[in-house]
MDTraj code that builds the backbone (N, CA, C; nanometers):
import mdtraj as md
import numpy as np

residues = "MET LYS GLU GLU LEU PHE GLU GLN LEU MET ASN ALA VAL LYS LYS LYS ALA ILE GLY TYR MET THR THR GLU ASN VAL GLU GLU TYR SER LEU VAL ASP GLY GLU LEU ASN ILE VAL LYS ARG LYS VAL THR GLN LYS GLU VAL PRO PRO ASP ILE ALA ALA VAL LYS TYR LEU ILE ASP GLU THR THR ALA ASP PRO TYR SER ASP MET SER GLU GLU GLU LEU GLU ASN GLU LYS LYS LYS LEU LEU ASN LEU LEU LYS GLU THR GLN ASP ALA THR ASP LYS ASN LYS ALA GLN ASP GLN MET".split()
xyz = np.array([
    [0.0827, -0.1192, 0.0000],
    [0.0000, 0.0000, 0.0000],
    [0.0874, 0.1260, 0.0000],
    [0.1941, 0.1259, 0.0799],
    [0.2833, 0.2416, 0.0856],
    [0.3462, 0.2681, -0.0506],
    [0.3901, 0.1620, -0.1166],
    [0.4550, 0.1772, -0.2473],
    [0.3569, 0.2335, -0.3502],
    [0.2328, 0.1887, -0.3444],
    [0.1309, 0.2367, -0.4379],
    [0.1046, 0.3863, -0.4146],
    [0.0943, 0.4257, -0.2894],
    [0.0736, 0.5669, -0.2567],
    [0.1942, 0.6498, -0.2997],
    [0.3150, 0.5981, -0.2731],
    [0.4362, 0.6692, -0.3130],
    [0.4404, 0.6876, -0.4646],
    [0.4023, 0.5835, -0.5376],
    [0.4014, 0.5919, -0.6843],
    [0.2999, 0.6949, -0.7328],
    [0.1831, 0.6988, -0.6704],
    [0.0812, 0.7979, -0.7073],
    [0.1325, 0.9400, -0.6798],
    [0.1977, 0.9578, -0.5653],
    [0.2514, 1.0894, -0.5317],
    [0.3616, 1.1307, -0.6283],
    [0.4495, 1.0373, -0.6627],
    [0.5571, 1.0682, -0.7569],
    [0.4999, 1.1035, -0.8939],
    [0.3952, 1.0347, -0.9373],
    [0.3309, 1.0674, -1.0652],
    [0.2703, 1.2074, -1.0610],
    [0.2113, 1.2438, -0.9474],
    [0.1549, 1.3779, -0.9327],
    [0.2648, 1.4840, -0.9376],
    [0.3777, 1.4558, -0.8724],
    [0.4893, 1.5510, -0.8736],
    [0.5458, 1.5632, -1.0152],
    [0.5572, 1.4503, -1.0868],
    [0.6056, 1.4547, -1.2251],
    [0.5136, 1.5385, -1.3123],
    [0.3832, 1.5195, -1.2951],
    [0.2857, 1.5967, -1.3726],
    [0.3018, 1.7455, -1.3427],
    [0.3183, 1.7795, -1.2150],
    [0.3357, 1.9197, -1.1746],
    [0.4673, 1.9755, -1.2280],
    [0.5702, 1.8915, -1.2347],
    [0.7022, 1.9367, -1.2802],
    [0.7029, 1.9717, -1.4283],
    [0.6253, 1.9005, -1.5092],
    [0.6276, 1.9265, -1.6530],
    [0.5123, 2.0165, -1.6987],
    [0.4160, 2.0392, -1.6101],
    [0.3009, 2.1207, -1.6466],
    [0.1957, 2.0354, -1.7162],
    [0.0738, 2.0875, -1.7228],
    [-0.0343, 2.0108, -1.7844],
    [-0.1511, 2.1029, -1.8188],
    [-0.2430, 2.0503, -1.8962],
    [-0.3665, 2.1212, -1.9304],
    [-0.4791, 2.0630, -1.8457],
    [-0.5699, 2.1502, -1.8050],
    [-0.6841, 2.1040, -1.7268],
    [-0.8102, 2.1741, -1.7756],
    [-0.9236, 2.1136, -1.7503],
    [-1.0517, 2.1709, -1.7884],
    [-1.1203, 2.2234, -1.6630],
    [-1.1705, 2.3459, -1.6723],
    [-1.2414, 2.4058, -1.5594],
    [-1.3869, 2.4265, -1.5985],
    [-1.4771, 2.3754, -1.5170],
    [-1.6205, 2.3905, -1.5406],
    [-1.6783, 2.4854, -1.4361],
    [-1.7464, 2.5895, -1.4840],
    [-1.8125, 2.6839, -1.3945],
    [-1.9601, 2.6862, -1.4328],
    [-2.0443, 2.6597, -1.3346],
    [-2.1886, 2.6581, -1.3616],
    [-2.2586, 2.7551, -1.2662],
    [-2.3530, 2.8302, -1.3198],
    [-2.4345, 2.9198, -1.2384],
    [-2.5767, 2.8651, -1.2380],
    [-2.6352, 2.8637, -1.1198],
    [-2.7714, 2.8109, -1.1041],
    [-2.8651, 2.9225, -1.0613],
    [-2.9907, 2.9041, -1.0958],
    [-3.0942, 2.9982, -1.0541],
    [-3.2150, 2.9175, -1.0079],
    [-3.2852, 2.9727, -0.9126],
    [-3.4039, 2.9059, -0.8599],
    [-3.5246, 2.9486, -0.9433],
    [-3.5798, 2.8536, -1.0192],
    [-3.6956, 2.8804, -1.1043],
    [-3.8054, 2.7827, -1.0670],
    [-3.9194, 2.8364, -1.0236],
    [-4.0341, 2.7531, -0.9834],
    [-3.9945, 2.6500, -0.8780],
    [-3.9096, 2.6901, -0.7847],
    [-3.8706, 2.6013, -0.6752],
    [-3.7649, 2.4984, -0.7121],
    [-3.7158, 2.5051, -0.8337],
    [-3.6121, 2.4108, -0.8765],
    [-3.4881, 2.4866, -0.9192],
    [-3.3724, 2.4241, -0.8951],
    [-3.2468, 2.4829, -0.9406],
    [-3.2240, 2.4449, -1.0859],
    [-3.2023, 2.5439, -1.1677],
    [-3.1744, 2.5218, -1.3090],
    [-3.0423, 2.5890, -1.3443],
    [-2.9717, 2.5278, -1.4355],
    [-2.8464, 2.5872, -1.4813],
    [-2.8791, 2.7059, -1.5697],
    [-2.8237, 2.8201, -1.5339],
    [-2.8453, 2.9412, -1.6117],
    [-2.7297, 2.9622, -1.7082],
    [-2.6108, 2.9339, -1.6593],
    [-2.4918, 2.9584, -1.7410],
    [-2.3889, 2.8491, -1.7113],
    [-2.3269, 2.8007, -1.8184],
    [-2.2203, 2.7006, -1.8030],
    [-2.1012, 2.7478, -1.8862],
    [-1.9858, 2.7500, -1.8227],
    [-1.8646, 2.7930, -1.8923],
    [-1.7576, 2.6854, -1.8723],
    [-1.7057, 2.6347, -1.9837],
    [-1.6001, 2.5331, -1.9809],
    [-1.4765, 2.5945, -2.0459],
    [-1.3670, 2.5960, -1.9704],
    [-1.2432, 2.6533, -2.0235],
    [-1.1271, 2.5576, -2.0034],
    [-1.0331, 2.5667, -2.0941],
    [-0.9084, 2.4909, -2.0830],
    [-0.8047, 2.5830, -2.0207],
    [-0.7345, 2.5343, -1.9205],
    [-0.6308, 2.6137, -1.8556],
    [-0.5007, 2.5354, -1.8570],
    [-0.3929, 2.6107, -1.8771],
    [-0.2606, 2.5499, -1.8743],
    [-0.1985, 2.5766, -1.7379],
    [-0.1548, 2.4692, -1.6727],
    [-0.0810, 2.4816, -1.5466],
    [0.0661, 2.4722, -1.5843],
    [0.1435, 2.5798, -1.5606],
    [0.2836, 2.5799, -1.6032],
    [0.3695, 2.4881, -1.5182],
    [0.4873, 2.4500, -1.5674],
    [0.5790, 2.3670, -1.4879],
    [0.6143, 2.4368, -1.3571],
    [0.6339, 2.3555, -1.2536],
    [0.6658, 2.4070, -1.1208],
    [0.8120, 2.3748, -1.0891],
    [0.8917, 2.4782, -1.0683],
    [1.0351, 2.4600, -1.0431],
    [1.0605, 2.3808, -0.9145],
    [0.9798, 2.4017, -0.8122],
    [0.9980, 2.3274, -0.6868],
    [0.9789, 2.1770, -0.7101],
    [0.8820, 2.1407, -0.7935],
    [0.8592, 1.9991, -0.8253],
    [0.9756, 1.9432, -0.9051],
    [1.0298, 2.0224, -0.9970],
    [1.1465, 1.9792, -1.0752],
    [1.2646, 1.9537, -0.9817],
    [1.2900, 2.0476, -0.8906],
    [1.4014, 2.0336, -0.7963],
    [1.3836, 1.9088, -0.7096],
    [1.2614, 1.8857, -0.6618],
    [1.2346, 1.7675, -0.5801],
    [1.2650, 1.6396, -0.6579],
    [1.2213, 1.6330, -0.7837],
    [1.2462, 1.5131, -0.8648],
    [1.3948, 1.4913, -0.8872],
    [1.4684, 1.5986, -0.9114],
    [1.6132, 1.5858, -0.9297],
    [1.6776, 1.5341, -0.8020],
    [1.6390, 1.5916, -0.6892],
    [1.6942, 1.5467, -0.5609],
    [1.6586, 1.4013, -0.5325],
    [1.5364, 1.3642, -0.5644],
    [1.4884, 1.2283, -0.5362],
    [1.5601, 1.1243, -0.6234],
    [1.5849, 1.1570, -0.7490],
    [1.6459, 1.0606, -0.8395],
    [1.7972, 1.0525, -0.8239],
    [1.8574, 1.1512, -0.7598],
    [2.0021, 1.1476, -0.7395],
    [2.0376, 1.1235, -0.5933],
    [1.9417, 1.0735, -0.5169],
    [1.9629, 1.0494, -0.3739],
    [2.0651, 0.9382, -0.3516],
    [2.1257, 0.9405, -0.2352],
    [2.2243, 0.8399, -0.1958],
    [2.1567, 0.7028, -0.1859],
    [2.2039, 0.6024, -0.2613],
    [2.1376, 0.4715, -0.2599],
    [2.1524, 0.3990, -0.1260],
    [2.2449, 0.4425, -0.0431],
    [2.2682, 0.3749, 0.0847],
    [2.1876, 0.4362, 0.1990],
    [2.1244, 0.5483, 0.1775],
    [2.0574, 0.6194, 0.2859],
    [1.9383, 0.5434, 0.3438],
    [1.8744, 0.4600, 0.2638],
    [1.7570, 0.3864, 0.3117],
    [1.7897, 0.2451, 0.3592],
    [1.9174, 0.2080, 0.3579],
    [1.9551, 0.0721, 0.3973],
    [1.9634, 0.0585, 0.5496],
    [1.9288, -0.0616, 0.5971],
    [1.9424, -0.0922, 0.7392],
    [2.0898, -0.1203, 0.7694],
    [2.1217, -0.1303, 0.8976],
    [2.2594, -0.1602, 0.9377],
    [2.3052, -0.2943, 0.8792],
    [2.2164, -0.3928, 0.8804],
    [2.2500, -0.5256, 0.8268],
    [2.2765, -0.5178, 0.6762],
    [2.1923, -0.4457, 0.6051],
    [2.2122, -0.4306, 0.4605],
    [2.3426, -0.3568, 0.4299],
    [2.3730, -0.2551, 0.5103],
    [2.4985, -0.1825, 0.4918],
    [2.6190, -0.2726, 0.5175],
    [2.6096, -0.3544, 0.6197],
    [2.7190, -0.4469, 0.6514],
    [2.7385, -0.5478, 0.5378],
    [2.6295, -0.5999, 0.4824],
    [2.6391, -0.6928, 0.3692],
    [2.6990, -0.6244, 0.2465],
    [2.6602, -0.5013, 0.2219],
    [2.7159, -0.4253, 0.1089],
    [2.8652, -0.4017, 0.1293],
    [2.9031, -0.3713, 0.2513],
    [3.0447, -0.3508, 0.2844],
    [3.1252, -0.4778, 0.2554],
    [3.0741, -0.5936, 0.2994],
    [3.1438, -0.7205, 0.2750],
    [3.1560, -0.7475, 0.1252],
    [3.0484, -0.7232, 0.0532],
    [3.0489, -0.7460, -0.0911],
    [3.1544, -0.6577, -0.1589],
    [3.1590, -0.5306, -0.1209],
    [3.2555, -0.4388, -0.1810],
    [3.3993, -0.4737, -0.1432],
    [3.4204, -0.5162, -0.0194],
    [3.5551, -0.5568, 0.0222],
    [3.6008, -0.6806, -0.0544],
    [3.5100, -0.7765, -0.0754],
    [3.5439, -0.8951, -0.1540],
    [3.5766, -0.8577, -0.2985],
    [3.4995, -0.7681, -0.3550],
    [3.5239, -0.7220, -0.4909],
    [3.6595, -0.6512, -0.5004],
    [3.6904, -0.5696, -0.4014],
    [3.8186, -0.5003, -0.3974],
    [3.9342, -0.6006, -0.3867],
    [3.9163, -0.7026, -0.3028],
    [4.0211, -0.8053, -0.2868],
    [4.0406, -0.8819, -0.4172],
    [3.9326, -0.9184, -0.4844],
    [3.9431, -0.9896, -0.6117],
    [4.0143, -0.9038, -0.7162],
    [3.9826, -0.7773, -0.7196],
    [4.0460, -0.6858, -0.8137],
    [4.1946, -0.6725, -0.7841],
    [4.2273, -0.6588, -0.6559],
    [4.3675, -0.6462, -0.6149],
    [4.4447, -0.7745, -0.6467],
    [4.3839, -0.8907, -0.6211],
    [4.4490, -1.0184, -0.6521],
    [4.4756, -1.0315, -0.8018],
    [4.3775, -0.9916, -0.8837],
    [4.3949, -0.9990, -1.0286],
    [4.5056, -0.9037, -1.0735],
    [4.5121, -0.7860, -1.0147],
    [4.6172, -0.6895, -1.0484],
    [4.7543, -0.7439, -1.0110],
    [4.7647, -0.8010, -0.8906],
    [4.8921, -0.8587, -0.8458],
    [4.9348, -0.9746, -0.9366],
    [4.8386, -1.0574, -0.9785],
    [4.8685, -1.1706, -1.0650],
    [4.9204, -1.1214, -1.2009],
    [4.8576, -1.0165, -1.2553],
    [4.9015, -0.9606, -1.3831],
    [5.0410, -0.9001, -1.3734],
    [5.0701, -0.8347, -1.2616],
    [5.2040, -0.7770, -1.2422],
    [5.3096, -0.8867, -1.2340],
    [5.2777, -0.9963, -1.1669],
    [5.3721, -1.1073, -1.1521],
    [5.4003, -1.1705, -1.2879],
    [5.2965, -1.1843, -1.3717],
    [5.3152, -1.2433, -1.5052],
    [5.3970, -1.1500, -1.5938],
    [5.3758, -1.0205, -1.5790],
    [5.4507, -0.9241, -1.6601],
    [5.6001, -0.9246, -1.6245],
    [5.6353, -0.9558, -1.5009],
    [5.7749, -0.9548, -1.4573],
    [5.8481, -1.0806, -1.5025],
    [5.7790, -1.1828, -1.5432],
    [5.8435, -1.3070, -1.5862],
    [5.8937, -1.2987, -1.7241],
])
top = md.Topology()
chain = top.add_chain()
for i, resn in enumerate(residues, 1):
    res = top.add_residue(resn, chain, resSeq=i)
    for name in ("N", "CA", "C"):
        top.add_atom(name, md.element.get_by_symbol(name[0]), res)
traj = md.Trajectory(xyz[None], top)
């Protein structure tokens, strides 16, 4: 449910960031013989311009630190993974240097 709400909110922010067209309906009523009747109806198209604050929010959101939402356990696992990758890279570099010296 949270993800669905977050997605709806992000879609709304995206729409606000790029701007959009909307239809506005204005109706005037009058009381005639005890009943409400529409006297005037006006339908207009309005352009909502892009919103800079929404653009800034989207930029900040999409360039956020990928580690900021991780738990301590997830961070520790990521650390181990990166250390193993670094060790493998270093071992491969050392092996290549040894072969080059022969």
